[in-house]
MIKEGU-792744 format. One record per atom (N, C-alpha, C): residue in one letter; x, y, z; residue number from 1; atom name. Coordinates in steps of 0.001 Angstrom, whole numbers, plus 500000, padded with zeros to 6 digits. Layout:
BEGIN
type|east|north|up|seq|atom
a|X|Y|Z|NUM|CA;
...
// end
This chain:
BEGIN
type|east|north|up|seq|atom
x|493016|516460|494286|1|N;
x|493672|515723|495349|1|CA;
x|493673|514242|494981|1|C;
x|494821|513610|495052|2|N;
x|494951|512197|494724|2|CA;
x|494375|511314|495827|2|C;
x|493872|510163|495424|3|N;
x|493409|509132|496352|3|CA;
x|494324|507926|496208|3|C;
x|494694|507333|497324|4|N;
x|495639|506222|497331|4|CA;
x|495016|504987|497962|4|C;
x|495402|503826|497417|5|N;
x|494983|502557|497994|5|CA;
x|496203|501647|498026|5|C;
x|496558|501194|499209|6|N;
x|497650|500248|499386|6|CA;
x|497025|498883|499645|6|C;
x|497261|497940|498756|7|N;
x|496689|496610|498890|7|CA;
x|497820|495640|499223|7|C;
x|497780|495076|500426|8|N;
x|498774|494094|500841|8|CA;
x|498358|492752|500250|8|C;
x|499198|492244|499354|9|N;
x|498888|491002|498650|9|CA;
x|499478|489799|499390|9|C;
x|500727|489921|499826|10|N;
x|501413|488861|500556|10|CA;
x|502103|489496|501752|10|C;
x|502041|488803|502881|11|N;
x|502673|489311|504087|11|CA;
x|503494|488200|504727|11|C;
x|504775|488493|504978|12|N;
x|505648|487560|505678|12|CA;
x|506054|488204|506992|12|C;
x|506888|487516|507754|13|N;
x|507328|488095|509031|13|CA;
x|508136|489361|508818|13|C;
x|508925|489430|507758|14|N;
x|509810|490559|507525|14|CA;
x|509266|491594|506549|14|C;
x|508476|491152|505570|15|N;
x|508082|492039|504484|15|CA;
x|506585|491979|504181|15|C;
x|506144|493033|503512|16|N;
x|504795|493080|502938|16|CA;
x|504964|493395|501460|16|C;
x|504238|492686|500636|17|N;
x|504278|492896|499192|17|CA;
x|502957|493559|498811|17|C;
x|503045|494730|498191|18|N;
x|501838|495526|497971|18|CA;
x|501648|495900|496508|18|C;
x|500414|496252|496222|19|N;
x|500049|496937|494986|19|CA;
x|499614|498337|495402|19|C;
x|500016|499330|494638|20|N;
x|499688|500717|494934|20|CA;
x|498795|501260|493831|20|C;
x|497635|501767|494221|21|N;
x|496711|502389|493279|21|CA;
x|496635|503878|493579|21|C;
x|496746|504684|492541|22|N;
x|496594|506134|492663|22|CA;
x|495416|506509|491773|22|C;
x|494388|507073|492385|23|N;
x|493150|507417|491665|23|CA;
x|492604|506210|490897|23|C;
x|492619|505036|491549|24|N;
x|492109|503772|491008|24|CA;
x|492863|503266|489787|24|C;
x|494110|503714|489603|25|N;
x|494968|503228|488526|25|CA;
x|496182|502575|489175|25|C;
x|496494|501357|488754|26|N;
x|497631|500638|489308|26|CA;
x|498921|501384|488987|26|C;
x|499671|501737|490022|27|N;
x|500896|502513|489846|27|CA;
x|502123|501630|489650|27|C;
x|502027|500355|489952|28|N;
x|503166|499446|489796|28|CA;
x|502782|498212|488971|28|C;
x|502498|498387|487683|29|N;
x|502071|497252|486866|29|CA;
x|503177|496230|486603|29|C;
x|504425|496605|486857|30|N;
x|505532|495690|486589|30|CA;
x|505699|494624|487658|30|C;
x|505036|494774|488789|31|N;
x|505134|493766|489846|31|CA;
x|504820|494356|491208|31|C;
x|504932|493522|492221|32|N;
x|504630|493946|493585|32|CA;
x|505773|494773|494165|32|C;
x|505446|495656|495078|33|N;
x|506433|496449|495806|33|CA;
x|506697|495740|497130|33|C;
x|507976|495504|497450|34|N;
x|508341|494843|498700|34|CA;
x|508815|495890|499698|34|C;
x|508168|495915|500860|35|N;
x|508512|496862|501923|35|CA;
x|508574|496122|503252|35|C;
x|509407|496622|504159|36|N;
x|509345|496105|505522|36|CA;
x|508061|496643|506136|36|C;
x|507652|496075|507240|37|N;
x|506415|496534|507875|37|CA;
x|506542|497981|508347|37|C;
x|507728|498359|508815|38|N;
x|507951|499747|509240|38|CA;
x|507874|500697|508050|38|C;
x|508428|500299|506900|39|N;
x|508366|501135|505701|39|CA;
x|506927|501280|505217|39|C;
x|506166|500201|505281|40|N;
x|504759|500255|504867|40|CA;
x|503969|501183|505778|40|C;
x|504168|501087|507070|41|N;
x|503469|501978|508007|41|CA;
x|503830|503434|507753|41|C;
x|505113|503711|507493|42|N;
x|505540|505082|507233|42|CA;
x|504956|505600|505917|42|C;
x|504954|504754|504882|43|N;
x|504370|505136|503597|43|CA;
x|502896|505469|503770|43|C;
x|502169|504624|504504|44|N;
x|500745|504870|504730|44|CA;
x|500532|506191|505468|44|C;
x|501308|506434|506521|45|N;
x|501158|507694|507269|45|CA;
x|501436|508898|506385|45|C;
x|502493|508825|505571|46|N;
x|502836|509948|504693|46|CA;
x|501757|510203|503642|46|C;
x|501267|509130|503013|47|N;
x|500222|509295|502002|47|CA;
x|498920|509769|502627|47|C;
x|498578|509255|503804|48|N;
x|497346|509651|504489|48|CA;
x|497386|511141|504822|48|C;
x|498517|511579|505353|49|N;
x|498657|512990|505717|49|CA;
x|498664|513878|504476|49|C;
x|499415|513474|503449|50|N;
x|499521|514275|502231|50|CA;
x|498226|514362|501446|50|C;
x|497383|513337|501543|51|N;
x|496127|513333|500790|51|CA;
x|494942|513783|501641|51|C;
x|495230|514226|502848|52|N;
x|494185|514677|503777|52|CA;
x|493139|513579|504022|52|C;
x|493625|512368|504249|53|N;
x|492743|511258|504620|53|CA;
x|492225|510417|503478|53|C;
x|492627|510711|502241|54|N;
x|492136|509935|501102|54|CA;
x|493112|508819|500765|54|C;
x|493362|507975|501759|55|N;
x|494282|506844|501605|55|CA;
x|493770|505694|502469|55|C;
x|493724|504501|501879|56|N;
x|493329|503335|502654|56|CA;
x|494374|502241|502482|56|C;
x|494459|501400|503482|57|N;
x|495325|500216|503425|57|CA;
x|494424|499017|503660|57|C;
x|494466|498055|502745|58|N;
x|493640|496869|502901|58|CA;
x|494478|495641|502593|58|C;
x|493983|494500|502995|59|N;
x|494681|493235|502848|59|CA;
x|493854|492312|501968|59|C;
x|494521|491580|501080|60|N;
x|493858|490520|500343|60|CA;
x|493472|489438|501337|60|C;
x|492481|488677|501009|61|N;
x|491954|487683|501934|61|CA;
x|492998|486632|502324|61|C;
x|493954|486344|501451|62|N;
x|494952|485319|501722|62|CA;
x|496326|485899|502017|62|C;
x|496414|487173|502419|63|N;
x|497719|487812|502612|63|CA;
x|498379|487398|503917|63|C;
x|497640|486887|504890|64|N;
x|498233|486557|506191|64|CA;
x|498385|485098|506400|64|C;
// end
């Protein structure tokens, strides 16, 4: 079962820029993923459900 970590690096009013880790390996080494807040929430819910709870979402200290 895969484990997921969504790290919000930068957050604006419209978008969140994230890094995605799968089993502690960076899945997007080419750059940050830009999502709307609704897309990020949906991605988190889908990954959380699909991994049976092995998904976390965290924020960098300077993301807000």
